[in-house]
C-alpha positions as CSV (number, residue, x, y, z in Angstrom):
1,M,-101.4,-61.2,43.2
2,T,-98.9,-63.5,41.1
3,D,-98.7,-63.2,37.2
4,H,-100.2,-66.4,37.0
5,Q,-103.1,-65.5,39.2
6,A,-103.9,-62.1,37.2
7,H,-103.8,-64.0,34.0
8,T,-106.3,-66.6,35.1
9,A,-108.5,-64.0,36.7
10,A,-108.9,-62.3,33.1
11,R,-111.7,-63.0,31.1
12,P,-112.6,-62.0,27.5
13,L,-114.9,-59.3,27.1
14,L,-118.1,-59.9,25.1
15,R,-119.9,-56.8,23.5
16,R,-123.3,-57.5,22.0
17,S,-124.5,-55.9,18.8
18,Q,-125.8,-52.8,20.7
19,D,-123.1,-52.5,23.0
20,G,-121.1,-49.3,22.5
21,E,-121.2,-45.5,22.3
22,L,-122.8,-43.7,19.2
23,I,-121.4,-40.3,18.7
24,D,-122.5,-38.4,15.5
25,V,-120.0,-36.2,14.4
26,A,-120.8,-33.9,10.8
27,G,-122.9,-36.8,9.4
28,V,-120.5,-39.6,10.3
29,A,-122.2,-42.0,12.7
30,H,-119.4,-43.5,15.1
31,F,-120.1,-46.5,16.9
32,F,-117.5,-47.3,19.4
33,R,-117.4,-50.7,20.4
34,L,-114.3,-51.0,22.1
35,T,-112.5,-48.1,23.8
36,S,-109.2,-47.6,25.8
37,E,-111.6,-48.1,28.8
38,H,-112.0,-51.9,27.6
39,T,-108.4,-52.6,26.6
40,G,-106.2,-50.9,28.9
41,G,-105.4,-48.2,26.3
42,R,-104.0,-51.1,23.9
43,F,-106.7,-50.8,21.1
44,A,-109.9,-49.2,20.2
45,F,-112.4,-50.4,17.6
46,E,-115.3,-48.7,16.1
47,E,-117.9,-49.3,13.2
48,F,-118.9,-46.0,11.4
49,S,-121.5,-45.1,8.4
50,L,-121.5,-42.2,6.1
51,A,-124.2,-41.0,3.9
52,P,-123.5,-40.2,0.5
53,G,-121.4,-37.1,-0.1
54,T,-120.3,-37.0,3.5
55,I,-116.3,-36.2,4.0
56,G,-115.3,-38.4,7.1
57,A,-111.8,-36.7,7.6
58,R,-110.0,-34.3,5.7
59,P,-106.4,-35.7,5.1
60,H,-104.4,-35.5,8.4
61,V,-101.7,-37.2,10.0
62,H,-101.6,-39.1,13.6
63,D,-98.2,-39.5,15.3
64,G,-99.4,-41.3,18.4
65,H,-101.3,-44.0,16.9
66,D,-102.0,-46.2,13.9
67,E,-105.6,-46.2,12.1
68,Y,-106.9,-49.4,10.1
69,F,-109.9,-48.8,7.7
70,Y,-112.0,-51.9,6.6
71,V,-114.7,-51.2,4.0
72,L,-118.0,-53.3,4.7
73,E,-120.6,-51.8,2.8
74,G,-120.9,-49.3,-0.1
75,E,-117.5,-47.3,-1.3
76,L,-115.1,-45.2,0.4
77,T,-112.8,-42.7,-1.4
78,L,-109.7,-43.2,0.8
79,H,-106.7,-40.6,1.1
80,T,-103.4,-42.3,0.6
81,G,-100.9,-39.6,1.0
82,D,-100.4,-38.8,-2.5
83,R,-103.5,-39.7,-4.1
84,E,-107.3,-40.7,-3.7
85,V,-108.7,-44.2,-4.3
86,T,-112.1,-45.4,-4.3
87,V,-112.7,-48.8,-3.0
88,G,-115.6,-51.3,-1.9
89,P,-116.1,-54.2,0.6
90,G,-113.1,-55.9,1.7
91,H,-110.6,-53.1,0.8
92,L,-108.2,-52.3,4.0
93,L,-106.4,-49.1,4.2
94,A,-103.3,-49.2,7.0
95,A,-102.7,-45.6,8.1
96,T,-99.7,-46.3,10.2
97,R,-98.3,-43.2,12.3
98,G,-97.0,-40.5,10.5
99,T,-98.8,-41.1,7.0
100,P,-101.3,-38.9,5.7
101,H,-104.7,-40.2,5.3
102,G,-108.3,-39.2,5.2
103,F,-111.8,-40.7,4.0
104,R,-115.0,-39.5,2.2
105,N,-118.2,-41.1,0.8
106,A,-118.1,-40.0,-2.7
107,G,-120.5,-42.7,-4.0
108,P,-124.3,-42.8,-4.5
109,A,-125.1,-45.1,-1.5
110,P,-124.4,-45.1,2.4
111,A,-121.0,-46.7,3.2
112,R,-120.2,-48.7,6.4
113,A,-116.6,-49.5,7.5
114,L,-114.6,-50.5,10.5
115,C,-111.7,-48.3,12.2
116,L,-109.4,-49.8,14.6
117,Y,-106.9,-47.9,16.6
118,T,-103.6,-48.9,18.3
119,P,-103.1,-48.0,20.7
120,A,-106.6,-46.6,21.7
121,G,-106.7,-42.9,21.5
């Protein structure tokens, strides 16, 4: 198969709203919409939600991938290496490789956000 044939044979992947894998870990509902399996290891995409008072992830560091957090609803308290900041919808945290990061819901309402991973883990 030539490069042109491989390129033209590829098709976009449509994931409907119900498509994905739901994993509940310590009060965080992770809904993985795209995984390594779907993207050839290049990218992963999840939507997650946390109840008030829930710790999503204590401060930690990744050496093998970047994570991008985008808040959709409610508030997330994000650990940014040397401090914490509470943010609402539309805010984005880029936790690139080697940077300390973490998140929790310290607010009074549920929070919902997206997390993107490059490459997929």
